[in-house]
C-alpha positions, 0 to 999 in steps of 0.5 A: 332754637325750638319753642313750643307754648305753653299751656294757660293755667293757673299756676302758669302764670308766673312760668314765662309764655315761651319756654324754649332751650336756654343753655345751662345757666339762661337767669344771670345778670349780665351778659360779658359777666357770663361769658368770663365767669364761662370761659373761668369755669371753661379754662378752670376744668381744661387744666389750660387756665393761667394765674387769673383765671385761677384766682378768679374762679372761686370769685366766678362760682359764688357770683353764679351761686349768689344770683341762682340764688336771688333768682329764687332759682336752686344752684348746681348741685357741684355748686352746693357741694363746693360751698358745703365743702367749704363751708364744712372747713371753716366750721372745723376750723379752718382760715375763710381766705384760704378756703375762699381764696377771692382775687386780689384780697390781701392778708389781714395785718393781724397775721404779720408776716407769717399766715396763722396757721404757719405760726401755729405749726411753728409754735407746737414744732417748738413746743415737740423740738423742746421735749426732744431736746429735753429727751422726750421720743419724738412720739410721747413728744408728738402725742404730748404737745397734742394733748396739750394745745389741743390739736390732734396727734396727724395735726401736730405730726405734721405740724413737726415735720414740716417746719423740722424740713423747712429748716433743715432746708434752710440750713443746708441753703446757708453752707457752702 
């Protein structure tokens, strides 16, 4: 490790007395946590992550973001982009628990048996299927349901075909 002395000036009073070659993130709080987080990042990056590493990945990123922010450091660009992608998705209507998957976080009881989005998609499927059963063309039914439910056509189409395939799979498993 090479060290060079920092010249003292009025601006450098808050700097360390000795400056060295540090790892990418030297100021995180606990060394055990740092090494565990680094192992999680490395395992995910190399594609050899097990279930536990994948479950801890988002929490490790959030931990790094918070500790760097509280230490008055600028978080890495990739962390900021990761956070921005997820927060933007939440602002656009995604469920927070899906975008930020934290370990051992149980779904709220209000979700019931299915997830909120599954319930919404099932509702969209039923609305489209009821119109199709009444003799309306599928494409027209999709667009009318999109307008009445204030969803995009792509959302309704994806929900319709997703549930249609799920129910077809259930029927094929039941028949001998």
